[in-house]
PDB file with SEQRES, HELIX, SHEET and CRYST1 records, atoms N, CA, C and O in Angstrom:
SEQRES   1 A   81  UNK UNK UNK UNK UNK UNK UNK UNK UNK UNK UNK UNK UNK          
SEQRES   2 A   81  UNK UNK UNK UNK UNK UNK UNK UNK UNK UNK UNK UNK UNK          
SEQRES   3 A   81  UNK UNK UNK UNK UNK UNK UNK UNK UNK UNK UNK UNK UNK          
SEQRES   4 A   81  UNK UNK UNK UNK UNK UNK UNK UNK UNK UNK UNK UNK UNK          
SEQRES   5 A   81  UNK UNK UNK UNK UNK UNK UNK UNK UNK UNK UNK UNK UNK          
SEQRES   6 A   81  UNK UNK UNK UNK UNK UNK UNK UNK UNK UNK UNK UNK UNK          
SEQRES   7 A   81  UNK UNK UNK                                                  
HELIX    1 AA1 UNK A    2  UNK A   24  1                                  23    
HELIX    2 AA2 UNK A   50  UNK A   59  1                                  10    
HELIX    3 AA3 UNK A   64  UNK A   76  1                                  13    
SHEET    1 AA1 3 UNK A  28  UNK A  33  0                                        
SHEET    2 AA1 3 UNK A  38  UNK A  43 -1                                        
SHEET    3 AA1 3 UNK A  79  UNK A  80 -1                                        
CRYST1    1.000    1.000    1.000  90.00  90.00  90.00 P 1           1          
ATOM      1  N   UNK A   1     118.012 109.562  99.158  1.00  0.00           N  
ATOM      2  CA  UNK A   1     117.489 108.253  99.405  1.00  0.00           C  
ATOM      3  C   UNK A   1     118.202 107.580 100.574  1.00  0.00           C  
ATOM      4  O   UNK A   1     117.567 106.993 101.451  1.00  0.00           O  
ATOM      5  N   UNK A   2     119.535 107.675 100.572  1.00  0.00           N  
ATOM      6  CA  UNK A   2     120.308 107.023 101.631  1.00  0.00           C  
ATOM      7  C   UNK A   2     120.039 107.664 102.981  1.00  0.00           C  
ATOM      8  O   UNK A   2     119.984 106.980 104.003  1.00  0.00           O  
ATOM      9  N   UNK A   3     119.873 108.976 102.981  1.00  0.00           N  
ATOM     10  CA  UNK A   3     119.622 109.692 104.234  1.00  0.00           C  
ATOM     11  C   UNK A   3     118.266 109.288 104.802  1.00  0.00           C  
ATOM     12  O   UNK A   3     118.135 109.113 106.013  1.00  0.00           O  
ATOM     13  N   UNK A   4     117.257 109.137 103.947  1.00  0.00           N  
ATOM     14  CA  UNK A   4     115.929 108.717 104.408  1.00  0.00           C  
ATOM     15  C   UNK A   4     115.978 107.318 105.011  1.00  0.00           C  
ATOM     16  O   UNK A   4     115.329 107.056 106.024  1.00  0.00           O  
ATOM     17  N   UNK A   5     116.737 106.424 104.402  1.00  0.00           N  
ATOM     18  CA  UNK A   5     116.867 105.067 104.936  1.00  0.00           C  
ATOM     19  C   UNK A   5     117.576 105.077 106.278  1.00  0.00           C  
ATOM     20  O   UNK A   5     117.203 104.327 107.180  1.00  0.00           O  
ATOM     21  N   UNK A   6     118.594 105.917 106.423  1.00  0.00           N  
ATOM     22  CA  UNK A   6     119.296 106.010 107.696  1.00  0.00           C  
ATOM     23  C   UNK A   6     118.384 106.536 108.797  1.00  0.00           C  
ATOM     24  O   UNK A   6     118.420 106.051 109.928  1.00  0.00           O  
ATOM     25  N   UNK A   7     117.575 107.521 108.464  1.00  0.00           N  
ATOM     26  CA  UNK A   7     116.639 108.089 109.436  1.00  0.00           C  
ATOM     27  C   UNK A   7     115.610 107.041 109.838  1.00  0.00           C  
ATOM     28  O   UNK A   7     115.287 106.910 111.019  1.00  0.00           O  
ATOM     29  N   UNK A   8     115.093 106.295 108.865  1.00  0.00           N  
ATOM     30  CA  UNK A   8     114.109 105.245 109.171  1.00  0.00           C  
ATOM     31  C   UNK A   8     114.722 104.164 110.047  1.00  0.00           C  
ATOM     32  O   UNK A   8     114.073 103.668 110.968  1.00  0.00           O  
ATOM     33  N   UNK A   9     115.981 103.792 109.766  1.00  0.00           N  
ATOM     34  CA  UNK A   9     116.646 102.779 110.579  1.00  0.00           C  
ATOM     35  C   UNK A   9     116.865 103.277 112.008  1.00  0.00           C  
ATOM     36  O   UNK A   9     116.672 102.524 112.962  1.00  0.00           O  
ATOM     37  N   UNK A  10     117.258 104.517 112.157  1.00  0.00           N  
ATOM     38  CA  UNK A  10     117.458 105.082 113.487  1.00  0.00           C  
ATOM     39  C   UNK A  10     116.145 105.152 114.252  1.00  0.00           C  
ATOM     40  O   UNK A  10     116.098 104.827 115.438  1.00  0.00           O  
ATOM     41  N   UNK A  11     115.073 105.576 113.576  1.00  0.00           N  
ATOM     42  CA  UNK A  11     113.762 105.646 114.223  1.00  0.00           C  
ATOM     43  C   UNK A  11     113.272 104.262 114.633  1.00  0.00           C  
ATOM     44  O   UNK A  11     112.710 104.102 115.716  1.00  0.00           O  
ATOM     45  N   UNK A  12     113.477 103.270 113.786  1.00  0.00           N  
ATOM     46  CA  UNK A  12     113.034 101.922 114.129  1.00  0.00           C  
ATOM     47  C   UNK A  12     113.848 101.356 115.283  1.00  0.00           C  
ATOM     48  O   UNK A  12     113.310 100.612 116.103  1.00  0.00           O  
ATOM     49  N   UNK A  13     115.128 101.690 115.365  1.00  0.00           N  
ATOM     50  CA  UNK A  13     115.947 101.240 116.497  1.00  0.00           C  
ATOM     51  C   UNK A  13     115.482 101.897 117.795  1.00  0.00           C  
ATOM     52  O   UNK A  13     115.401 101.237 118.831  1.00  0.00           O  
ATOM     53  N   UNK A  14     115.179 103.191 117.742  1.00  0.00           N  
ATOM     54  CA  UNK A  14     114.687 103.894 118.932  1.00  0.00           C  
ATOM     55  C   UNK A  14     113.349 103.311 119.381  1.00  0.00           C  
ATOM     56  O   UNK A  14     113.117 103.104 120.572  1.00  0.00           O  
ATOM     57  N   UNK A  15     112.477 103.050 118.412  1.00  0.00           N  
ATOM     58  CA  UNK A  15     111.165 102.482 118.721  1.00  0.00           C  
ATOM     59  C   UNK A  15     111.310 101.109 119.361  1.00  0.00           C  
ATOM     60  O   UNK A  15     110.617 100.800 120.331  1.00  0.00           O  
ATOM     61  N   UNK A  16     112.193 100.293 118.835  1.00  0.00           N  
ATOM     62  CA  UNK A  16     112.357  98.948 119.388  1.00  0.00           C  
ATOM     63  C   UNK A  16     112.945  98.985 120.794  1.00  0.00           C  
ATOM     64  O   UNK A  16     112.573  98.159 121.627  1.00  0.00           O  
ATOM     65  N   UNK A  17     113.852  99.917 121.084  1.00  0.00           N  
ATOM     66  CA  UNK A  17     114.404 100.002 122.439  1.00  0.00           C  
ATOM     67  C   UNK A  17     113.350 100.499 123.432  1.00  0.00           C  
ATOM     68  O   UNK A  17     113.276 100.008 124.558  1.00  0.00           O  
ATOM     69  N   UNK A  18     112.547 101.459 123.019  1.00  0.00           N  
ATOM     70  CA  UNK A  18     111.488 101.963 123.897  1.00  0.00           C  
ATOM     71  C   UNK A  18     110.445 100.878 124.145  1.00  0.00           C  
ATOM     72  O   UNK A  18     109.966 100.717 125.268  1.00  0.00           O  
ATOM     73  N   UNK A  19     110.098 100.138 123.102  1.00  0.00           N  
ATOM     74  CA  UNK A  19     109.138  99.045 123.255  1.00  0.00           C  
ATOM     75  C   UNK A  19     109.664  97.966 124.191  1.00  0.00           C  
ATOM     76  O   UNK A  19     108.917  97.439 125.015  1.00  0.00           O  
ATOM     77  N   UNK A  20     110.933  97.637 124.069  1.00  0.00           N  
ATOM     78  CA  UNK A  20     111.520  96.620 124.944  1.00  0.00           C  
ATOM     79  C   UNK A  20     111.464  97.064 126.404  1.00  0.00           C  
ATOM     80  O   UNK A  20     111.183  96.257 127.290  1.00  0.00           O  
ATOM     81  N   UNK A  21     111.730  98.347 126.656  1.00  0.00           N  
ATOM     82  CA  UNK A  21     111.656  98.867 128.024  1.00  0.00           C  
ATOM     83  C   UNK A  21     110.228  98.800 128.560  1.00  0.00           C  
ATOM     84  O   UNK A  21     110.014  98.415 129.710  1.00  0.00           O  
ATOM     85  N   UNK A  22     109.263  99.168 127.746  1.00  0.00           N  
ATOM     86  CA  UNK A  22     107.864  99.157 128.187  1.00  0.00           C  
ATOM     87  C   UNK A  22     107.364  97.736 128.429  1.00  0.00           C  
ATOM     88  O   UNK A  22     106.611  97.503 129.375  1.00  0.00           O  
ATOM     89  N   UNK A  23     107.765  96.796 127.601  1.00  0.00           N  
ATOM     90  CA  UNK A  23     107.340  95.399 127.767  1.00  0.00           C  
ATOM     91  C   UNK A  23     107.928  94.839 129.068  1.00  0.00           C  
ATOM     92  O   UNK A  23     107.270  94.062 129.760  1.00  0.00           O  
ATOM     93  N   UNK A  24     109.157  95.228 129.398  1.00  0.00           N  
ATOM     94  CA  UNK A  24     109.765  94.790 130.656  1.00  0.00           C  
ATOM     95  C   UNK A  24     108.990  95.327 131.860  1.00  0.00           C  
ATOM     96  O   UNK A  24     108.953  94.682 132.908  1.00  0.00           O  
ATOM     97  N   UNK A  25     108.376  96.493 131.719  1.00  0.00           N  
ATOM     98  CA  UNK A  25     107.602  97.093 132.814  1.00  0.00           C  
ATOM     99  C   UNK A  25     106.193  96.520 132.914  1.00  0.00           C  
ATOM    100  O   UNK A  25     105.446  96.896 133.818  1.00  0.00           O  
ATOM    101  N   UNK A  26     105.811  95.618 132.007  1.00  0.00           N  
ATOM    102  CA  UNK A  26     104.520  94.960 132.113  1.00  0.00           C  
ATOM    103  C   UNK A  26     103.487  95.369 131.085  1.00  0.00           C  
ATOM    104  O   UNK A  26     102.352  94.895 131.150  1.00  0.00           O  
ATOM    105  N   UNK A  27     103.827  96.222 130.147  1.00  0.00           N  
ATOM    106  CA  UNK A  27     102.890  96.625 129.110  1.00  0.00           C  
ATOM    107  C   UNK A  27     102.770  95.529 128.055  1.00  0.00           C  
ATOM    108  O   UNK A  27     103.707  94.758 127.844  1.00  0.00           O  
ATOM    109  N   UNK A  28     101.617  95.462 127.395  1.00  0.00           N  
ATOM    110  CA  UNK A  28     101.348  94.486 126.351  1.00  0.00           C  
ATOM    111  C   UNK A  28     101.090  95.245 125.054  1.00  0.00           C  
ATOM    112  O   UNK A  28     100.380  96.250 125.046  1.00  0.00           O  
ATOM    113  N   UNK A  29     101.671  94.758 123.961  1.00  0.00           N  
ATOM    114  CA  UNK A  29     101.488  95.395 122.654  1.00  0.00           C  
ATOM    115  C   UNK A  29     100.135  94.968 122.099  1.00  0.00           C  
ATOM    116  O   UNK A  29      99.863  93.775 121.964  1.00  0.00           O  
ATOM    117  N   UNK A  30      99.290  95.939 121.779  1.00  0.00           N  
ATOM    118  CA  UNK A  30      97.966  95.658 121.234  1.00  0.00           C  
ATOM    119  C   UNK A  30      97.907  95.856 119.723  1.00  0.00           C  
ATOM    120  O   UNK A  30      97.263  95.081 119.016  1.00  0.00           O  
ATOM    121  N   UNK A  31      98.575  96.889 119.233  1.00  0.00           N  
ATOM    122  CA  UNK A  31      98.495  97.204 117.808  1.00  0.00           C  
ATOM    123  C   UNK A  31      99.817  97.796 117.354  1.00  0.00           C  
ATOM    124  O   UNK A  31     100.432  98.587 118.069  1.00  0.00           O  
ATOM    125  N   UNK A  32     100.259  97.401 116.139  1.00  0.00           N  
ATOM    126  CA  UNK A  32     101.505  97.914 115.568  1.00  0.00           C  
ATOM    127  C   UNK A  32     101.226  98.370 114.148  1.00  0.00           C  
ATOM    128  O   UNK A  32     100.560  97.671 113.384  1.00  0.00           O  
ATOM    129  N   UNK A  33     101.739  99.551 113.793  1.00  0.00           N  
ATOM    130  CA  UNK A  33     101.650 100.061 112.439  1.00  0.00           C  
ATOM    131  C   UNK A  33     103.078 100.186 111.917  1.00  0.00           C  
ATOM    132  O   UNK A  33     103.855 100.996 112.423  1.00  0.00           O  
ATOM    133  N   UNK A  34     103.424  99.391 110.913  1.00  0.00           N  
ATOM    134  CA  UNK A  34     104.793  99.383 110.404  1.00  0.00           C  
ATOM    135  C   UNK A  34     105.087 100.538 109.460  1.00  0.00           C  
ATOM    136  O   UNK A  34     106.249 100.904 109.279  1.00  0.00           O  
ATOM    137  N   UNK A  35     104.060 101.117 108.859  1.00  0.00           N  
ATOM    138  CA  UNK A  35     104.296 102.232 107.944  1.00  0.00           C  
ATOM    139  C   UNK A  35     104.719 103.484 108.701  1.00  0.00           C  
ATOM    140  O   UNK A  35     105.605 104.218 108.261  1.00  0.00           O  
ATOM    141  N   UNK A  36     104.084 103.718 109.829  1.00  0.00           N  
ATOM    142  CA  UNK A  36     104.439 104.822 110.709  1.00  0.00           C  
ATOM    143  C   UNK A  36     104.955 104.222 112.013  1.00  0.00           C  
ATOM    144  O   UNK A  36     104.533 103.130 112.392  1.00  0.00           O  
ATOM    145  N   UNK A  37     105.842 104.901 112.695  1.00  0.00           N  
ATOM    146  CA  UNK A  37     106.265 104.356 113.997  1.00  0.00           C  
ATOM    147  C   UNK A  37     105.160 104.550 115.034  1.00  0.00           C  
ATOM    148  O   UNK A  37     105.192 105.492 115.826  1.00  0.00           O  
ATOM    149  N   UNK A  38     104.178 103.636 115.015  1.00  0.00           N  
ATOM    150  CA  UNK A  38     102.983 103.782 115.833  1.00  0.00           C  
ATOM    151  C   UNK A  38     102.671 102.458 116.512  1.00  0.00           C  
ATOM    152  O   UNK A  38     102.548 101.428 115.848  1.00  0.00           O  
ATOM    153  N   UNK A  39     102.541 102.484 117.845  1.00  0.00           N  
ATOM    154  CA  UNK A  39     102.255 101.285 118.613  1.00  0.00           C  
ATOM    155  C   UNK A  39     101.270 101.636 119.724  1.00  0.00           C  
ATOM    156  O   UNK A  39     101.382 102.693 120.345  1.00  0.00           O  
ATOM    157  N   UNK A  40     100.298 100.742 119.976  1.00  0.00           N  
ATOM    158  CA  UNK A  40      99.362 100.918 121.085  1.00  0.00           C  
ATOM    159  C   UNK A  40      99.731  99.896 122.160  1.00  0.00           C  
ATOM    160  O   UNK A  40      99.789  98.695 121.896  1.00  0.00           O  
ATOM    161  N   UNK A  41      99.980 100.389 123.374  1.00  0.00           N  
ATOM    162  CA  UNK A  41     100.344  99.544 124.499  1.00  0.00           C  
ATOM    163  C   UNK A  41      99.284  99.656 125.578  1.00  0.00           C  
ATOM    164  O   UNK A  41      98.644 100.697 125.721  1.00  0.00           O  
ATOM    165  N   UNK A  42      99.098  98.587 126.336  1.00  0.00           N  
ATOM    166  CA  UNK A  42      98.184  98.642 127.470  1.00  0.00           C  
ATOM    167  C   UNK A  42      98.776  97.858 128.625  1.00  0.00           C  
ATOM    168  O   UNK A  42      99.608  96.968 128.445  1.00  0.00           O  
ATOM    169  N   UNK A  43      98.323  98.215 129.813  1.00  0.00           N  
ATOM    170  CA  UNK A  43      98.793  97.545 131.021  1.00  0.00           C  
ATOM    171  C   UNK A  43      97.585  97.207 131.874  1.00  0.00           C  
ATOM    172  O   UNK A  43      96.763  98.072 132.174  1.00  0.00           O  
ATOM    173  N   UNK A  44      97.484  95.952 132.259  1.00  0.00           N  
ATOM    174  CA  UNK A  44      96.364  95.502 133.077  1.00  0.00           C  
ATOM    175  C   UNK A  44      96.504  96.065 134.490  1.00  0.00           C  
ATOM    176  O   UNK A  44      97.620  96.222 134.986  1.00  0.00           O  
ATOM    177  N   UNK A  45      95.391  96.367 135.134  1.00  0.00           N  
ATOM    178  CA  UNK A  45      95.469  96.903 136.499  1.00  0.00           C  
ATOM    179  C   UNK A  45      95.974  95.852 137.489  1.00  0.00           C  
ATOM    180  O   UNK A  45      95.712  94.659 137.334  1.00  0.00           O  
ATOM    181  N   UNK A  46      96.694  96.312 138.497  1.00  0.00           N  
ATOM    182  CA  UNK A  46      97.223  95.422 139.534  1.00  0.00           C  
ATOM    183  C   UNK A  46      96.139  95.136 140.567  1.00  0.00           C  
ATOM    184  O   UNK A  46      95.158  95.871 140.678  1.00  0.00           O  
ATOM    185  N   UNK A  47      96.331  94.066 141.315  1.00  0.00           N  
ATOM    186  CA  UNK A  47      95.377  93.705 142.357  1.00  0.00           C  
ATOM    187  C   UNK A  47      95.804  94.335 143.681  1.00  0.00           C  
ATOM    188  O   UNK A  47      96.995  94.466 143.966  1.00  0.00           O  
ATOM    189  N   UNK A  48      94.823  94.717 144.473  1.00  0.00           N  
ATOM    190  CA  UNK A  48      95.066  95.318 145.776  1.00  0.00           C  
ATOM    191  C   UNK A  48      94.857  94.251 146.844  1.00  0.00           C  
ATOM    192  O   UNK A  48      93.863  93.525 146.820  1.00  0.00           O  
ATOM    193  N   UNK A  49      95.789  94.160 147.769  1.00  0.00           N  
ATOM    194  CA  UNK A  49      95.666  93.223 148.882  1.00  0.00           C  
ATOM    195  C   UNK A  49      94.813  93.892 149.957  1.00  0.00           C  
ATOM    196  O   UNK A  49      95.333  94.620 150.803  1.00  0.00           O  
ATOM    197  N   UNK A  50      93.515  93.645 149.924  1.00  0.00           N  
ATOM    198  CA  UNK A  50      92.584  94.316 150.838  1.00  0.00           C  
ATOM    199  C   UNK A  50      92.767  93.844 152.282  1.00  0.00           C  
ATOM    200  O   UNK A  50      92.599  94.632 153.212  1.00  0.00           O  
ATOM    201  N   UNK A  51      93.099  92.598 152.475  1.00  0.00           N  
ATOM    202  CA  UNK A  51      93.279  92.075 153.830  1.00  0.00           C  
ATOM    203  C   UNK A  51      94.442  92.791 154.531  1.00  0.00           C  
ATOM    204  O   UNK A  51      94.315  93.207 155.682  1.00  0.00           O  
ATOM    205  N   UNK A  52      95.569  92.929 153.833  1.00  0.00           N  
ATOM    206  CA  UNK A  52      96.722  93.633 154.407  1.00  0.00           C  
ATOM    207  C   UNK A  52      96.390  95.101 154.668  1.00  0.00           C  
ATOM    208  O   UNK A  52      96.744  95.644 155.714  1.00  0.00           O  
ATOM    209  N   UNK A  53      95.721  95.731 153.731  1.00  0.00           N  
ATOM    210  CA  UNK A  53      95.367  97.137 153.900  1.00  0.00           C  
ATOM    211  C   UNK A  53      94.386  97.339 155.049  1.00  0.00           C  
ATOM    212  O   UNK A  53      94.454  98.346 155.754  1.00  0.00           O  
ATOM    213  N   UNK A  54      93.480  96.392 155.240  1.00  0.00           N  
ATOM    214  CA  UNK A  54      92.550  96.494 156.362  1.00  0.00           C  
ATOM    215  C   UNK A  54      93.309  96.450 157.691  1.00  0.00           C  
ATOM    216  O   UNK A  54      93.048  97.253 158.586  1.00  0.00           O  
ATOM    217  N   UNK A  55      94.241  95.514 157.812  1.00  0.00           N  
ATOM    218  CA  UNK A  55      95.001  95.406 159.066  1.00  0.00           C  
ATOM    219  C   UNK A  55      95.910  96.613 159.279  1.00  0.00           C  
ATOM    220  O   UNK A  55      96.115  97.041 160.415  1.00  0.00           O  
ATOM    221  N   UNK A  56      96.449  97.159 158.205  1.00  0.00           N  
ATOM    222  CA  UNK A  56      97.256  98.384 158.317  1.00  0.00           C  
ATOM    223  C   UNK A  56      96.370  99.542 158.785  1.00  0.00           C  
ATOM    224  O   UNK A  56      96.805 100.381 159.573  1.00  0.00           O  
ATOM    225  N   UNK A  57      95.143  99.583 158.303  1.00  0.00           N  
ATOM    226  CA  UNK A  57      94.194 100.622 158.711  1.00  0.00           C  
ATOM    227  C   UNK A  57      93.863 100.494 160.194  1.00  0.00           C  
ATOM    228  O   UNK A  57      93.807 101.492 160.913  1.00  0.00           O  
ATOM    229  N   UNK A  58      93.647  99.275 160.640  1.00  0.00           N  
ATOM    230  CA  UNK A  58      93.355  99.050 162.062  1.00  0.00           C  
ATOM    231  C   UNK A  58      94.549  99.446 162.937  1.00  0.00           C  
ATOM    232  O   UNK A  58      94.375 100.038 164.002  1.00  0.00           O  
ATOM    233  N   UNK A  59      95.754  99.117 162.483  1.00  0.00           N  
ATOM    234  CA  UNK A  59      96.949  99.409 163.275  1.00  0.00           C  
ATOM    235  C   UNK A  59      97.231 100.906 163.371  1.00  0.00           C  
ATOM    236  O   UNK A  59      97.804 101.367 164.359  1.00  0.00           O  
ATOM    237  N   UNK A  60      96.831 101.670 162.350  1.00  0.00           N  
ATOM    238  CA  UNK A  60      97.090 103.119 162.357  1.00  0.00           C  
ATOM    239  C   UNK A  60      95.841 103.917 162.718  1.00  0.00           C  
ATOM    240  O   UNK A  60      95.774 105.121 162.472  1.00  0.00           O  
ATOM    241  N   UNK A  61      94.862 103.247 163.296  1.00  0.00           N  
ATOM    242  CA  UNK A  61      93.610 103.891 163.731  1.00  0.00           C  
ATOM    243  C   UNK A  61      92.915 104.613 162.588  1.00  0.00           C  
ATOM    244  O   UNK A  61      92.399 105.716 162.763  1.00  0.00           O  
ATOM    245  N   UNK A  62      92.905 103.985 161.414  1.00  0.00           N  
ATOM    246  CA  UNK A  62      92.168 104.503 160.268  1.00  0.00           C  
ATOM    247  C   UNK A  62      92.929 105.449 159.365  1.00  0.00           C  
ATOM    248  O   UNK A  62      92.420 105.821 158.308  1.00  0.00           O  
ATOM    249  N   UNK A  63      94.129 105.850 159.743  1.00  0.00           N  
ATOM    250  CA  UNK A  63      94.891 106.775 158.895  1.00  0.00           C  
ATOM    251  C   UNK A  63      95.308 106.131 157.574  1.00  0.00           C  
ATOM    252  O   UNK A  63      95.443 106.814 156.559  1.00  0.00           O  
ATOM    253  N   UNK A  64      95.511 104.813 157.593  1.00  0.00           N  
ATOM    254  CA  UNK A  64      95.934 104.123 156.383  1.00  0.00           C  
ATOM    255  C   UNK A  64      94.787 103.993 155.377  1.00  0.00           C  
ATOM    256  O   UNK A  64      95.031 103.624 154.229  1.00  0.00           O  
ATOM    257  N   UNK A  65      93.563 104.283 155.770  1.00  0.00           N  
ATOM    258  CA  UNK A  65      92.429 104.134 154.850  1.00  0.00           C  
ATOM    259  C   UNK A  65      92.505 105.124 153.683  1.00  0.00           C  
ATOM    260  O   UNK A  65      91.996 104.838 152.600  1.00  0.00           O  
ATOM    261  N   UNK A  66      93.130 106.277 153.893  1.00  0.00           N  
ATOM    262  CA  UNK A  66      93.246 107.271 152.812  1.00  0.00           C  
ATOM    263  C   UNK A  66      94.144 106.749 151.685  1.00  0.00           C  
ATOM    264  O   UNK A  66      93.729 106.768 150.526  1.00  0.00           O  
ATOM    265  N   UNK A  67      95.376 106.279 151.994  1.00  0.00           N  
ATOM    266  CA  UNK A  67      96.178 105.711 150.898  1.00  0.00           C  
ATOM    267  C   UNK A  67      95.571 104.442 150.303  1.00  0.00           C  
ATOM    268  O   UNK A  67      95.760 104.152 149.122  1.00  0.00           O  
ATOM    269  N   UNK A  68      94.847 103.693 151.119  1.00  0.00           N  
ATOM    270  CA  UNK A  68      94.195 102.472 150.640  1.00  0.00           C  
ATOM    271  C   UNK A  68      93.148 102.816 149.590  1.00  0.00           C  
ATOM    272  O   UNK A  68      93.080 102.156 148.553  1.00  0.00           O  
ATOM    273  N   UNK A  69      92.331 103.837 149.838  1.00  0.00           N  
ATOM    274  CA  UNK A  69      91.314 104.248 148.868  1.00  0.00           C  
ATOM    275  C   UNK A  69      91.959 104.780 147.589  1.00  0.00           C  
ATOM    276  O   UNK A  69      91.492 104.497 146.486  1.00  0.00           O  
ATOM    277  N   UNK A  70      93.031 105.549 147.745  1.00  0.00           N  
ATOM    278  CA  UNK A  70      93.751 106.062 146.573  1.00  0.00           C  
ATOM    279  C   UNK A  70      94.296 104.905 145.738  1.00  0.00           C  
ATOM    280  O   UNK A  70      94.200 104.916 144.511  1.00  0.00           O  
ATOM    281  N   UNK A  71      94.865 103.915 146.410  1.00  0.00           N  
ATOM    282  CA  UNK A  71      95.406 102.748 145.724  1.00  0.00           C  
ATOM    283  C   UNK A  71      94.303 101.984 144.989  1.00  0.00           C  
ATOM    284  O   UNK A  71      94.513 101.513 143.871  1.00  0.00           O  
ATOM    285  N   UNK A  72      93.151 101.862 145.603  1.00  0.00           N  
ATOM    286  CA  UNK A  72      92.022 101.182 144.961  1.00  0.00           C  
ATOM    287  C   UNK A  72      91.573 101.919 143.707  1.00  0.00           C  
ATOM    288  O   UNK A  72      91.291 101.293 142.685  1.00  0.00           O  
ATOM    289  N   UNK A  73      91.504 103.238 143.777  1.00  0.00           N  
ATOM    290  CA  UNK A  73      91.067 104.018 142.616  1.00  0.00           C  
ATOM    291  C   UNK A  73      92.084 103.975 141.483  1.00  0.00           C  
ATOM    292  O   UNK A  73      91.702 103.919 140.314  1.00  0.00           O  
ATOM    293  N   UNK A  74      93.363 103.999 141.810  1.00  0.00           N  
ATOM    294  CA  UNK A  74      94.406 103.994 140.790  1.00  0.00           C  
ATOM    295  C   UNK A  74      94.530 102.645 140.095  1.00  0.00           C  
ATOM    296  O   UNK A  74      94.814 102.592 138.898  1.00  0.00           O  
ATOM    297  N   UNK A  75      94.322 101.560 140.822  1.00  0.00           N  
ATOM    298  CA  UNK A  75      94.493 100.244 140.213  1.00  0.00           C  
ATOM    299  C   UNK A  75      93.303  99.826 139.371  1.00  0.00           C  
ATOM    300  O   UNK A  75      93.417  98.889 138.581  1.00  0.00           O  
ATOM    301  N   UNK A  76      92.173 100.486 139.512  1.00  0.00           N  
ATOM    302  CA  UNK A  76      91.011 100.160 138.674  1.00  0.00           C  
ATOM    303  C   UNK A  76      91.207 100.580 137.231  1.00  0.00           C  
ATOM    304  O   UNK A  76      90.640  99.974 136.322  1.00  0.00           O  
ATOM    305  N   UNK A  77      92.003 101.609 137.016  1.00  0.00           N  
ATOM    306  CA  UNK A  77      92.196 102.157 135.673  1.00  0.00           C  
ATOM    307  C   UNK A  77      93.143 101.271 134.865  1.00  0.00           C  
ATOM    308  O   UNK A  77      94.174 100.819 135.362  1.00  0.00           O  
ATOM    309  N   UNK A  78      92.767 101.035 133.610  1.00  0.00           N  
ATOM    310  CA  UNK A  78      93.666 100.325 132.697  1.00  0.00           C  
ATOM    311  C   UNK A  78      94.479 101.389 131.951  1.00  0.00           C  
ATOM    312  O   UNK A  78      93.916 102.314 131.366  1.00  0.00           O  
ATOM    313  N   UNK A  79      95.776 101.249 131.978  1.00  0.00           N  
ATOM    314  CA  UNK A  79      96.644 102.247 131.373  1.00  0.00           C  
ATOM    315  C   UNK A  79      96.891 101.908 129.906  1.00  0.00           C  
ATOM    316  O   UNK A  79      97.202 100.768 129.564  1.00  0.00           O  
ATOM    317  N   UNK A  80      96.748 102.917 129.043  1.00  0.00           N  
ATOM    318  CA  UNK A  80      97.019 102.749 127.610  1.00  0.00           C  
ATOM    319  C   UNK A  80      97.961 103.842 127.157  1.00  0.00           C  
ATOM    320  O   UNK A  80      97.854 104.996 127.572  1.00  0.00           O  
ATOM    321  N   UNK A  81      98.880 103.457 126.301  1.00  0.00           N  
ATOM    322  CA  UNK A  81      99.809 104.405 125.688  1.00  0.00           C  
ATOM    323  C   UNK A  81      99.685 104.316 124.190  1.00  0.00           C  
ATOM    324  O   UNK A  81     100.380 105.032 123.469  1.00  0.00           O  
TER     325      UNK A  81                                                      
END                                                                             
């Protein structure tokens, strides 16, 4: 019995430290299950500064358009853990 409680306490401490790190990085807690160490996290997509990217593209004769498109595609996705 005591060993099970120690394991549960250690797992809950690990979970809380990992959650604190993820929340600092911008994730939001959506769902928590206290019976199992289970949490659903999500992160809203960032905004792309299109005006800056356009001028960077003009300055590099269009070479910057490739990373700009990649950045646009990556920021559209909502990340869930």
